[in-house]
C-alpha positions in Angstrom: -6.2 -0.8 -26.4 -3.3 -2.4 -24.5 -2.0 -4.0 -27.7 -1.9 -0.6 -29.2 0.1 1.0 -26.4 2.4 -2.0 -25.7 5.5 -0.7 -27.6 5.7 2.5 -25.4 4.1 1.1 -22.3 7.3 0.7 -20.1 8.7 4.0 -21.2 5.4 5.8 -20.3 5.2 4.1 -17.0 8.6 5.5 -16.0 7.9 9.0 -17.4 4.4 9.5 -16.1 5.2 8.1 -12.6 8.6 9.8 -12.4 10.0 6.3 -11.8 7.9 5.8 -8.7 6.3 2.7 -10.3 9.6 0.9 -9.7 9.5 1.7 -6.0 5.9 0.5 -5.7 6.7 -2.9 -7.2 9.5 -3.2 -4.7 7.0 -2.4 -1.9 4.9 -5.2 -3.2 7.8 -7.7 -3.1 8.5 -6.9 0.5 5.0 -8.2 1.4 5.3 -11.6 -0.2 4.8 -14.5 2.2 7.9 -15.6 4.1 8.0 -19.1 2.5 10.6 -21.0 0.6 10.2 -21.8 -3.1 7.4 -19.4 -3.7 5.2 -20.0 -6.7 3.6 -16.7 -7.8 0.8 -15.8 -10.2 0.8 -12.3 -11.6 -2.4 -11.2 -13.2 -2.6 -8.4 -15.8 1.1 -9.0 -16.0 1.6 -6.6 -19.0 5.3 -6.6 -19.9 6.3 -8.7 -17.0 7.9 -6.1 -14.7 6.1 -7.3 -11.6 7.3 -10.9 -11.8 10.9 -9.7 -12.7 10.9 -7.4 -9.7 9.6 -10.1 -7.4 12.2 -12.6 -8.7 15.0 -10.1 -8.2 14.0 -9.1 -4.7 12.9 -12.5 -3.2 15.5 -15.3 -3.4 12.8 -17.6 -2.0 10.8 -17.3 -5.2 10.9 -20.6 -7.1 9.1 -19.3 -10.2 6.0 -17.7 -11.5 3.3 -17.4 -14.1 2.2 -14.1 -15.7 -1.3 -13.9 -17.2 -2.7 -11.2 -19.4 -5.3 -10.7 -22.1 -3.0 -8.6 -24.4 -1.0 -10.8 -26.8 1.4 -7.9 -27.6 2.1 -7.2 -23.9 2.9 -10.8 -23.4 5.2 -10.9 -26.4 7.3 -8.1 -24.9 7.3 -9.8 -21.5 8.6 -13.0 -23.0 11.4 -11.1 -24.7 12.5 -9.5 -21.5 12.4 -12.7 -19.6 14.3 -14.6 -22.3 17.0 -11.9 -22.2 17.4 -12.6 -18.5 17.6 -16.4 -19.1 14.5 -17.0 -17.0 12.1 -18.5 -19.5 12.0 -21.8 -17.6 11.1 -20.1 -14.3 8.8 -17.3 -15.4 6.1 -18.4 -17.9 3.6 -16.1 -19.7 0.1 -17.3 -20.5 -2.7 -15.5 -22.3 -5.7 -15.7 -19.9 -8.6 -13.9 -18.2 -8.4 -12.9 -14.6 -12.0 -13.7 -14.1 -11.4 -17.3 -15.2 -7.9 -18.2 -14.1 -6.5 -21.2 -15.9 -5.2 -22.9 -12.7 -6.4 -25.5 -10.2 -7.6 -24.7 -6.7 -5.0 -24.1 -3.9 -2.1 -23.8 -6.4 -0.2 -20.6 -5.9 1.6 -19.2 -2.8 0.9 -15.6 -3.8 -1.2 -13.8 -6.4 -0.3 -10.3 -7.5 -1.9 -7.7 -9.8 -0.6 -4.2 -10.4 -2.8 -1.5 -11.9 -5.0 -4.1 -13.5 -7.9 -4.9 -11.2 -9.8 -1.8 -12.3 -9.7 -3.1 -15.9 -11.4 -6.4 -15.3 -15.0 -6.8 -16.4 -16.2 -8.3 -13.0 -14.0 -7.2 -10.0 -15.8 -9.5 -7.5 -15.4 -12.5 -9.8 -11.7 -11.8 -10.3 -11.1 -11.5 -6.5 -12.9 -14.8 -5.9 -10.8 -16.5 -8.6 -7.6 -15.1 -6.9 -8.9 -16.6 -3.6 -9.6 -19.9 -5.3 -6.2 -20.5 -6.8 -4.3 -19.5 -3.6 -3.0 -22.1 -1.2 -4.3 -21.9 2.4 -2.2 -19.3 4.1 -1.3 -17.7 0.7 -1.5 -14.0 0.1 -2.9 -11.7 -2.5 -1.2 -8.4 -3.2 -3.1 -5.8 -5.3 -1.4 -2.5 -6.3 -3.8 0.1 -7.7 -4.2 3.9 -8.0 -6.2 5.7 -5.3 -7.1 9.2 -4.4 -5.1 11.2 -1.8 -6.9 12.2 1.4 -5.3 15.6 1.6 -7.7 18.0 -0.3 -5.0 20.3 -1.7 -2.8 17.4 -2.8 -5.8 15.6 -4.3 -6.7 18.7 -6.4 -3.1 18.8 -7.8 -3.1 15.1 -8.4 -6.5 15.2 -10.3 -5.3 18.2 -12.4 -2.3 16.1 -13.4 -4.4 13.1 -14.1 -7.1 14.9 -16.0 -5.0 17.4 -18.0 -1.3 16.6 -18.1 -1.1 12.8 -18.1 -3.5 12.3 -21.1 -1.5 14.8 -23.2 1.9 13.3 -22.5 0.6 9.7 -22.7 -1.2 10.4 -26.0 1.7 12.2 -27.5 4.3 9.5 -26.8 2.0 6.5 -27.3 0.0 7.9 -30.2 -3.2 6.8 -28.4 -4.9 9.7 -26.5 -7.9 7.6 -25.7 -5.9 5.1 -23.7 -4.6 7.7 -21.3 -8.0 9.5 -21.0 -9.4 6.1 -20.1 -6.7 5.8 -17.3 -7.9 8.9 -15.3 -11.5 8.1 -15.8 -11.2 4.6 -14.4 -9.0 5.7 -11.5 -11.6 8.3 -10.4 -14.5 5.9 -10.5 -12.9 2.8 -9.0 -13.4 2.0 -5.3 -10.3 2.5 -3.1 -9.3 2.4 0.6 -11.8 0.8 2.9 -14.3 0.3 0.0 -11.9 -1.9 -1.8 -10.9 -3.7 1.4 -14.6 -4.5 1.9 -14.7 -6.1 -1.6 -11.7 -8.3 -0.7 -13.3 -9.3 2.6 -16.5 -10.3 0.8 -14.4 -12.4 -1.6 -13.2 -14.4 1.3 -9.8 -12.9 2.2 -8.7 -12.5 5.9 -6.5 -9.9 7.6 -7.2 -7.4 4.7 -5.1 -4.2 4.9 -4.5 -1.2 2.7 -1.1 0.5 2.6 -1.2 4.0 1.1 1.8 4.8 -1.1 3.2 8.2 -2.1 0.7 10.2 -0.1 -2.1 8.0 -1.2 -1.9 8.3 -5.0 -1.6 4.5 -5.0 -2.5 1.8 -2.5 -1.1 -1.6 -1.9 -3.8 -4.0 -0.6 -3.0 -7.4 1.0 -5.2 -10.2 2.1 -4.6 -13.8 3.2 -6.5 -17.0 2.6 
């Protein structure tokens, strides 16, 4: 499915979020550990926007690895990274978030944006993130959530159920992919429920930061 929508993926992210996705990635960058020479792993990296944003905003970042299951997404990411002359610093690897191809205690930070709800086994993926983090390292997970305000939630769900699938399907040519989006968002745990999953996976000082009135949440946890 992600291979099919890859050519229009970045464009649709900007249109459907009204550009808010850019601000959310910057919020993620601000929560990176305050260490020098950061080595970052970005899971479900897609077209590489998270790693590029982190690199632009954090001069302490030495380099990073992006992992994804979609070959076409990774191909686009490699092209964007090459255009920036960053191919030696930011590497793309085709891999599964539930079986991360990296040794224990290897990365200073692990990030994943709008991908955790797509993995087959969320608990296993969280434990893998914990495993590959260095002691003191941080995981940052950006994901859609549901607003607490009842009226705003109704408007948000109307957009997600009826407007977003039509626009996404029209531009991408794949209506199923954007129906899938709202279905997974509504069924995925968020807020304290997701924080509990992170705690069970071993993370400490777990926090949820609601973004844009709660339509997305940025979760952080330390090893």
